[in-house]
N, C-alpha and C positions, 0 to 999 in steps of 0.2 A: 484599473477598474475592469478593463476588458479581460484580463487574465482571471480575475475573481469570478466573473460571469462564466467564463469557460470552465473553470474548476467546479463551480456550482452546477453547471449543466451536466458535467461528467458524473458528479455525485448523484444527481437525480436519476440519470440513466442507470447507474449501477444499483441504486436503491430499487428502482422499478423492476429490474431484471433479477433481483435477489429473491431467494426463497422467502415466502411469507412466514414460515414457521422457524422459530429460533432453534438452535441446536446446542447441545452441550459442548461441542467443539469450539464454540466462541470463547469459552473460558480458558482454552489452551493457547490462545494467541498472546504474544508477549511483545511489549515495546522494546525496540532494539533488535528484534528478530529479523534475521536475513532469511528470506523464504525462496524456495524454488518451486516453480509451477511449469507444467508442460503447456506449450501453446498448440494451436491446431496443426502445426507442421511437425509436432513431436519434439521440438527443441525446448530446452529449459530456459526460462526467463527468471529474472531475479527481482525481488521487491524487498523493501525494508519497512517495517512498521515503525513509524515515528511516534505515534501516540494512539491511545485507545480511550474511548468514552463509552457512555452507556449504549449508544446506538451504532457508532461508527468505528472503523479502523482507518487511521490516517497514514497513508502509504507513500513512499517514494518508489518510483518505477525506473528501472535501469534499461538502457538500450541494448546491451549485449545479450546475445543468445548463444547457447551452448548445445552442440549436438550430443555430447556426452554429459552425464550428470557430474557437475563439479563436486569435489570433495572438500575444497576449502577455497573461500573467496574473502576478500575484504572490500567492503563497499567503497572505501576511499580510492580503490584502484579502478572503479567502474565509472562510466559516464551515465548520469541520470537523464532520463527522457522527460519525466515529469517530476518536479521537485516535491509536490504535495498534491495528493488527491484524497478526499474523504470518500469512503465506500461503506455501504452497509456491511456489517460483519459477515452476514450470510452470503452476500455477493462475493466478498473476498474468498470465502471458503469454497465457492463453486469451482474455483480453479485448482482445488485440492492441493493447497500449498504445503510444502514440506519444510520444516525448520532445519536450516543448515547450521546456524550458529546464532549466538546473541552478541551484539556489539554495543558499545556506548553510542549515544546519540549526540552529535555535535551541535553547538549553537547554530552553525551555518545551516545544518540540515533542517532545523526547526523554523527557518525564516518564513517559508510558505505556510506552515501551520499557524504561525502567529498572525500572518496576514488574514488567514481564514477566520481565526478567532475574532480579530478586530472587525472584519466584515460582518460577522454574525451579530456582534454587539450593536451594529449600526442599522440593522434591519428593523 
């Protein structure tokens, strides 16, 4: 329950900080997409979209950072920092993510997303 509250808090923060206007770039987001974004230090961070819905992108965030832009990665070789976090699509796009590749989404990767869906049903 504590993890669900943390994830919901993170989702609210990202939603509040997201742009209020929607953008056509949201339709370019793809489930299974492995995305690269630069952080404040100029390093590349990796995220994977697990699911998309009308308002949110459901993302897995990885702990690795790369000083050079990777040309090929497999999420199975990375350590995840957060297994699932819902974000407003516009908030996700603020990081100017670049699609590296599209992967299959495993059942294990969807565990946190399913917990989120169950929590939302019980509100």
